[in-house]
C-alpha positions in Angstrom: 51.8 136.7 58.8 48.8 138.4 61.0 48.5 135.3 62.6 51.9 134.2 63.2 52.1 138.2 64.8 48.9 137.5 66.9 51.1 134.0 68.3 54.0 136.2 69.7 54.0 137.4 73.5 52.6 140.6 74.0 56.2 142.3 74.9 57.3 141.3 71.3 53.8 142.7 69.3 54.5 145.9 71.3 58.6 145.8 70.0 57.9 144.9 66.6 54.7 147.5 66.4 57.2 150.1 68.0 59.4 149.5 65.5 56.6 149.6 62.7 55.3 153.0 63.7 58.9 154.6 64.2 60.1 152.7 60.7 57.3 154.5 59.2 57.8 157.9 61.2 61.4 157.7 60.0 60.9 156.7 56.7 57.9 159.4 56.0 60.5 162.3 57.3 63.4 160.6 55.4 61.3 161.3 51.8 60.5 164.3 52.8 63.7 165.5 53.8 65.4 164.1 50.5 62.7 165.9 48.6 62.8 169.1 50.2 66.7 169.1 49.7 66.2 168.1 45.7 64.0 171.0 45.5 66.0 173.1 47.1 69.1 172.1 45.5 67.6 172.5 41.9 65.9 176.2 42.2 69.7 176.7 43.6 70.9 174.9 40.5 69.1 177.0 37.9 68.8 180.2 40.2 73.0 179.9 39.3 72.5 179.1 35.3 69.7 182.1 35.3 72.3 184.5 36.8 75.4 183.5 34.6 76.0 186.7 31.9 77.2 186.3 29.0 79.0 188.9 27.5 77.9 191.8 25.0 81.7 191.0 23.0 80.9 187.6 22.4 79.3 187.8 19.0 82.5 189.5 17.7 85.0 187.3 19.8 83.4 184.3 17.6 83.3 186.1 14.4 87.1 187.0 14.8 87.9 183.7 15.9 85.8 181.3 14.0 83.1 178.6 14.7 85.0 175.9 15.8 83.8 172.5 17.8 87.1 172.0 20.2 88.8 174.5 22.4 91.4 176.9 21.5 93.9 177.9 23.8 93.1 181.2 25.8 90.0 181.6 24.8 88.1 181.3 28.4 90.2 184.2 29.2 88.8 186.7 26.7 84.9 185.4 27.8 85.3 185.8 31.6 83.2 182.7 32.3 83.8 180.7 35.0 85.7 178.2 33.1 85.0 175.4 36.3 81.7 175.5 36.6 79.6 176.5 33.1 80.1 175.2 29.7 79.0 177.7 26.5 78.2 177.2 23.2 76.6 179.5 20.3 73.8 177.8 18.2 72.5 177.9 14.7 69.2 177.7 13.7 70.5 174.9 11.6 71.9 173.1 14.6 75.7 173.9 14.4 77.1 174.2 17.5 80.1 176.6 17.5 82.2 175.9 21.1 82.8 178.9 23.4 83.6 177.7 27.0 84.4 173.9 28.7 85.0 170.8 28.3 83.0 169.9 25.1 80.2 170.7 22.9 76.9 169.1 24.0 74.6 167.9 21.9 72.2 170.4 20.4 68.2 169.5 21.0 65.0 170.8 18.9 64.5 173.0 22.0 67.6 174.9 20.9 67.3 174.9 17.3 64.1 176.6 18.0 65.3 179.0 20.3 67.8 180.2 17.8 65.5 180.6 14.9 64.0 183.5 16.7 64.3 186.8 15.0 62.0 188.9 17.0 63.0 191.3 19.0 62.4 189.9 22.4 64.4 187.5 24.2 63.6 184.0 24.6 65.2 181.7 26.8 63.9 178.1 28.2 65.7 175.7 31.1 66.2 172.1 30.0 68.0 168.5 30.4 70.2 167.0 27.9 71.8 164.1 28.2 75.2 164.2 26.4 78.4 161.7 26.2 76.7 159.9 29.0 76.7 162.7 31.1 73.3 164.5 32.0 73.2 168.7 31.8 71.0 171.1 32.7 70.9 173.9 29.8 69.9 177.3 29.6 69.2 178.0 25.9 69.0 182.0 24.9 68.2 183.5 21.8 69.2 187.3 20.7 72.5 186.9 18.8 74.0 186.5 15.6 76.5 184.8 13.9 77.7 185.4 10.0 74.7 187.1 9.7 72.5 184.4 11.0 70.0 184.3 14.2 71.9 182.4 16.7 71.5 181.0 20.5 73.7 180.9 23.2 73.6 177.9 25.4 75.2 177.6 29.3 75.1 174.2 30.6 76.5 172.6 33.6 76.2 168.8 34.7 73.2 167.4 37.2 75.8 165.9 38.6 76.4 168.4 40.6 73.2 167.8 42.3 72.3 164.1 41.9 75.8 163.5 43.6 75.2 165.3 46.9 71.3 164.0 46.7 73.0 160.3 46.6 75.4 160.5 49.4 71.9 162.0 51.6 69.8 159.1 50.5 72.4 157.3 51.6 72.9 158.9 55.0 69.2 158.7 55.8 69.0 155.5 54.9 72.0 154.3 57.2 69.8 157.2 59.7 66.7 155.6 59.6 67.7 151.9 59.5 69.6 152.4 63.0 66.6 154.5 64.4 64.3 151.3 63.1 66.4 149.0 65.3 67.2 151.5 68.3 63.7 151.9 68.3 62.5 148.3 68.1 65.0 147.5 70.8 63.7 150.9 72.9 60.2 149.2 72.3 61.1 145.8 73.6 62.7 147.7 76.7 60.1 149.7 77.3 56.8 146.6 76.7 58.9 144.8 79.1 59.1 147.6 82.0 55.1 148.6 81.4 54.4 145.4 81.5 55.8 144.1 84.4 53.2 144.8 86.4 50.7 142.8 84.5 53.1 139.8 84.3 53.0 140.4 88.4 49.7 140.6 87.9 49.5 137.3 85.6 51.6 135.5 88.0 49.1 136.3 91.1 46.2 135.0 89.0 48.1 131.8 88.3 48.9 131.0 91.4 45.9 132.1 92.8 44.0 129.9 90.7 46.7 127.0 91.7 46.4 127.2 95.2 43.3 128.8 96.0 44.9 131.7 98.2 43.0 134.4 98.2 45.4 136.6 100.9 47.9 137.2 97.8 47.7 141.1 97.3 49.0 143.1 94.3 51.4 145.7 95.4 49.5 148.9 93.8 51.3 152.4 93.6 50.5 155.5 91.6 47.6 156.5 89.6 47.3 155.1 86.4 46.0 152.1 84.8 47.9 149.4 85.9 48.0 150.7 89.4 43.5 151.0 89.2 43.7 147.3 87.9 45.6 146.2 90.7 43.5 147.3 93.2 40.5 146.2 91.6 42.5 142.9 91.4 42.8 143.3 95.2 39.4 144.4 96.1 38.1 141.6 93.9 40.1 138.8 95.5 39.1 140.2 98.6 35.6 140.0 98.5 36.4 136.5 97.0 37.7 136.0 100.5 35.2 137.5 102.8 32.2 135.7 100.2 34.1 132.4 101.1 34.6 133.0 104.7 31.3 133.7 104.9 30.2 130.4 102.9 32.8 128.7 105.3 31.4 130.2 108.1 27.3 129.5 107.5 27.9 125.7 106.9 29.9 125.7 109.9 27.1 127.4 111.9 24.5 125.2 110.0 26.3 122.0 110.9 26.3 123.8 114.4 22.6 124.1 114.6 21.8 121.4 112.8 23.4 119.4 115.6 21.3 120.0 118.1 17.7 118.9 116.7 19.3 115.6 114.9 20.5 114.6 117.9 17.8 114.8 120.1 15.7 113.5 117.4 18.0 110.0 117.2 18.1 109.8 121.0 14.0 110.0 120.7 13.9 107.4 117.8 16.2 104.8 119.9 14.6 105.2 122.6 11.1 104.5 120.4 13.0 101.4 118.9 14.8 100.1 121.7 11.1 99.6 123.1 10.1 98.0 120.2 12.8 95.5 119.8 12.6 94.8 123.7 9.1 93.6 123.6 8.7 96.3 126.8 6.4 99.4 125.3 6.9 102.4 126.9 3.4 103.3 128.8 1.2 105.7 126.6 1.7 109.0 128.6 5.6 108.7 128.0 5.2 107.6 124.2 3.1 110.5 123.3 5.5 112.9 124.7 8.6 111.6 122.5 5.9 111.5 119.5 5.4 115.1 120.6 9.0 115.8 120.9 10.0 114.3 117.7 7.2 116.4 115.6 8.7 119.5 117.6 12.5 118.4 116.4 11.3 117.7 112.4 9.1 121.2 112.8 12.2 123.0 114.3 14.4 121.0 111.7 11.9 122.4 108.9 12.2 125.9 109.6 15.8 126.0 110.0 15.9 123.9 106.2 13.4 126.9 105.1 15.8 129.5 106.8 18.8 128.5 105.2 16.9 128.3 101.8 16.3 131.7 102.0 19.3 133.0 103.1 20.8 130.5 99.8 19.5 133.2 97.8 22.0 135.8 96.1 22.8 138.4 98.3 22.1 141.0 95.2 19.3 142.8 95.0 16.3 140.4 93.6 15.2 140.6 89.9 12.9 143.4 89.1 10.3 141.2 87.6 10.0 140.0 90.6 8.7 143.0 92.7 5.5 144.4 92.6 3.8 147.2 94.6 1.8 146.1 97.5 0.5 147.3 100.4 2.6 146.7 103.1 -0.5 147.6 105.6 -2.0 144.4 104.4 1.0 142.6 104.2 1.5 142.5 107.7 -2.1 142.2 108.5 -1.7 138.8 106.9 1.6 138.3 109.2 -0.6 139.6 112.5 -3.1 136.7 111.9 -0.8 133.9 110.8 1.1 135.0 113.8 -2.1 135.1 116.6 -2.8 131.6 115.4 0.5 130.2 116.5 1.0 132.0 119.9 -3.1 132.9 121.2 -1.3 133.1 124.3 -0.1 136.4 123.5 -2.4 140.0 122.6 -1.3 141.4 119.6 -2.8 145.0 118.8 -3.0 146.3 115.5 -3.2 150.2 114.1 -2.1 149.5 110.4 -2.2 153.1 107.7 -1.8 152.3 104.3 1.2 152.4 102.6 2.6 151.1 99.5 5.8 149.9 98.6 7.7 148.0 96.3 8.9 144.7 97.2 8.8 140.8 96.8 5.7 140.5 98.4 6.3 136.9 99.9 9.4 137.7 101.1 7.8 141.0 102.7 5.8 138.9 104.4 8.2 136.1 105.5 10.3 139.3 107.3 7.2 140.7 109.4 5.8 137.6 110.5 9.5 136.7 111.4 9.6 140.5 113.9 6.2 139.3 115.1 7.7 135.5 116.0 10.6 137.5 117.6 8.5 139.9 119.4 6.0 137.1 120.6 9.1 134.6 121.3 10.5 137.3 124.0 6.7 138.5 125.6 5.2 136.8 128.2 2.6 134.7 128.3 -0.7 137.2 128.5 1.7 140.1 126.9 1.0 142.3 124.6 3.1 142.9 121.3 2.1 146.5 119.5 2.2 146.8 115.6 2.2 150.0 114.5 1.8 151.1 110.6 2.1 155.3 110.5 1.3 157.4 107.9 4.9 157.7 107.3 5.6 154.2 106.5 7.4 153.4 109.4 6.5 150.0 110.8 7.2 149.5 114.4 6.7 146.3 116.0 7.0 146.5 119.9 7.4 143.9 122.6 7.1 143.9 127.1 9.3 141.3 127.4 12.9 141.8 128.7 14.7 143.8 126.5 18.1 143.0 124.8 21.2 144.6 126.3 23.1 147.6 124.4 25.8 145.3 124.4 23.7 142.9 122.0 21.7 145.5 119.3 24.6 145.4 117.0 24.9 141.6 116.6 21.5 141.0 116.7 21.1 140.9 112.5 24.1 138.1 112.2 23.3 134.8 111.0 23.3 132.1 114.1 23.5 134.8 116.5 21.9 134.4 119.3 21.6 136.4 122.7 23.6 134.2 125.9 19.9 134.6 127.6 17.7 133.7 124.4 19.5 129.9 123.7 17.4 128.0 125.7 14.2 129.3 123.7 13.6 127.8 120.1 14.7 129.2 117.1 17.6 129.0 114.6 19.3 132.7 114.7 18.3 133.1 111.1 15.0 135.1 111.2 16.4 138.6 111.8 19.0 138.2 109.7 16.2 137.1 106.7 14.3 140.5 108.0 17.3 142.5 107.3 17.8 140.8 104.1 15.0 141.5 102.5 14.7 145.2 103.5 17.8 146.0 101.9 16.8 144.4 98.9 13.5 146.4 99.0 15.6 149.8 99.8 14.6 150.0 103.4 15.9 149.7 107.0 15.1 148.2 109.7 16.8 148.5 113.6 16.4 146.8 116.7 16.6 148.9 120.3 15.3 148.9 123.6 11.6 150.6 124.1 10.9 153.1 126.9 9.3 150.6 130.1 11.0 147.9 128.9 11.1 145.7 126.1 12.0 145.3 122.9 11.2 147.7 119.6 11.5 147.0 116.0 11.9 149.8 113.2 11.1 149.1 109.7 11.2 151.8 107.2 10.2 151.4 103.5 10.2 153.9 100.6 6.4 154.1 99.0 3.4 156.3 99.6 0.2 156.7 101.5 -1.7 156.0 97.8 -1.0 153.6 95.1 -1.3 155.6 91.7 -4.6 156.4 90.1 -6.3 154.1 88.1 -4.6 151.2 89.6 -6.4 147.8 90.7 -5.2 147.7 93.8 -8.3 148.1 95.9 -7.8 144.7 97.4 -5.5 145.0 100.0 -2.3 143.6 100.1 -2.3 142.4 96.3 0.2 143.6 94.0 -0.4 146.5 91.3 -0.9 144.6 88.2 -1.7 141.3 89.4 -5.2 140.6 87.3 -5.3 143.9 85.4 -2.8 143.8 82.8 -0.9 146.8 84.4 2.4 146.9 85.4 4.4 147.7 88.1 5.5 150.7 87.7 5.0 153.8 89.0 6.4 157.7 89.0 4.8 158.0 92.7 7.3 154.6 94.2 10.9 155.5 94.8 13.1 153.2 92.7 14.3 150.0 95.2 17.8 149.7 96.2 18.3 153.4 97.8 18.6 152.1 101.6 20.4 149.4 103.8 19.7 147.4 107.0 21.1 148.5 109.8 23.5 145.0 111.5 
């Protein structure tokens, strides 16, 4: 049964659950109503029996007439009891019943005989049910009478049909009302479920449409502040994020293809020229051959750098795994980056002043980011120029060149992927270096920005949260080595703020 219910549509299940809940509630209310009504009717019924008074002349009247078991004419008027509702008879201790009032005598029970046998001055009475002549009676038996010198009791009785008939009618009415209520509740439940699930149905159709067509531009109308509206807005935000991600992916592929086309075309041209000279038997002059091979080597180096940058950008944009983070000396990273760039650009002077500063970051990625900042500064520095690198005690790393500088209109685009200034497109590079810097710094919880420097040139400002000293007892005396390496200590520190609190400027 449970399996069959689970196979039903959601609106049908809601309708069934609503009908079942209403059925239970109505049944409970109907049973309670019936029980309360029965108790009230029985209480009133018993009270009417107790309030019936027995005339004090009853024994004399019975003695004058005699004990009979049939109704004589005119007896009722002399007794003064209600002839339409109460039956009366006198019961002797031996079980003899003397008819007093009503249609017929009622069978005498042991309880009646016991009450009739009471001879004490105290009046005793009892209420009990008796079935006589196929009818159930409510009987009140009262002691204290004497008939012909014998102790006797009088019984006043009324048929229980006065209570059971209204109760049967009430049960029938309650059953009809409950049945109608359950049917109505089921129908109302289906209508409410259909109306309430209409937004969910629209959401389902939209999801199916997106899965079928991959059209992420579809939006679900979201009105109000209920759960369905929140779900619709969340779904719209999710599809918008997916559309943005897919757009970025497509743009990355297009930009990567465009950037790869130039070095590949140059490589193909140079290799075809070398191959043609070999096939024709007319070798190129040694100087020209050396230039071609140098060009091929340079193009391959550029391709390798571009592929490395693409691999770096293909990593998820979310924060890296905390297991990859370590507390490192930023001044040590900057010092190693300066040495690497000096070897590649001996024609540019790089002056560095580095104060101790410890940060939590991915060591290799952070070193690559600093190298990219230095490469960018060296690229735009003239031969014999100077690049100044300064890391202050506040954790701000400044990289300043004295080149032509970046126009103000181009500053908002410098961290975009594959974006290159029109004046720098003739220079080597893929346009991905600063994008990698922004991404790495953002994942470390810092900020990075470029601005025009006073007196000309460009200044890069990189700020990372950290501390000027490592935690007490750490094994980071070797500058640039991450905490926790070689000594078994963890990388967590109460002095280091958590990563992920900042965002890179773009």
